N, C-alpha and C positions, 0 to 999 in steps of 0.2 A: 497445416498454419505455422505450428511451433518450430517445425524444422528449417521453414524459410525464415522466419525470426531469428533462429539461432545461427542460421548461415549468414546473415546480416551481421550478427553481431561479431561472427568469427572472421567477417571480411574487413573488419575495422570501422564498421559504422556505429559505434556505441553510442546512445543517446539515451536521455533519462525516457524519453516515449518509448522507444525500443525496449528499454528494460520495463516499464510498465506494462506493456504489451506481453512480454515473455513470462512475467510474474502472474498476470492473468490467466494465461495456458496453464502454467504450471497449478495456479489454483484450482481450475477446472479439472485438472486431472487428479488431485489431491494432495500434491506436494507443496505444503506450506513452507517448508524449510528453505527450499528452492525458490519459492518466490519471494520469501523474505529477502534471501541473499541478493536477488535482482533488484529489489526496492530499495535496499539498503545502497548498492551502487548507485542506483538512480537520484537518491537522496544526496548521496556525496556531489554529484554532477549538478543538483539543481536542489538546494534546500528549501526552495519557496515553492517547489511543484505539488500544489496541494491534492492532485490526484494519487499521486506518489505516497502521500503520506494516508490517504484514504486507503489504499489497497494495503500499505504497508501495517497498517492497524488489523487489517481484515486477516492478512496471513499470519501475524503473532497470534491473533484470537484463534484461528485456526490449528495453530501449533500448542495451544494450550498455554499459551505466556501472555495472561491476561493483563497483569500489571503494565507490560511494556506496550500491549495492544492501548490501552487506555492512555500511555503517555504518549503514543504516536500520534491519536486521535485529538489529545489535548495540543499536541504541536501543529498539527494539522489544521485546528480549528483557529487558532491563533493567527496562522498563515492567512488561511481563508478570509478571515475577517480583515485582517490588515489589506488584502487584496481585493477586497468586495466579491469574493467568490460565495455567494450565498449558498447555491446547492449544494457544494461540496462541504461546506460549513454545517448544512442540516442533515445531511447524509452523515457525518459524523458524530453529530448529536445523536442521532437515532441508533448508531452502532453501540454508542457508549451506555446510552439507556438500556439497550438489548443486554448489553455486558453486566449492566448492574443488577437486571432482572434474574439472569441466568446464574450469579453468585449468591443471589440471596436465598435461591432453593438449593 
């Protein structure tokens, strides 16, 4: 699957949704740095894409970059609220709470 997505990207069909799908594949195989890079590009293309913010925070947290993860989710939550994307907003709130609990221990 990831190979097909990468082939689409290499053929010039770059799009935020494609980048998020590639990032998810990278996260699934444990490559949080590659996932973060794809998500940064997705957010450059569409800064209001809440799913990209959600996964960007996850990739950063997986890479041990907790402060950056929190900032990403805070940005994403603001955008989700502005666009009425309640589900993504709730998910990012949950991720932030989990991050807080992890850093308390």
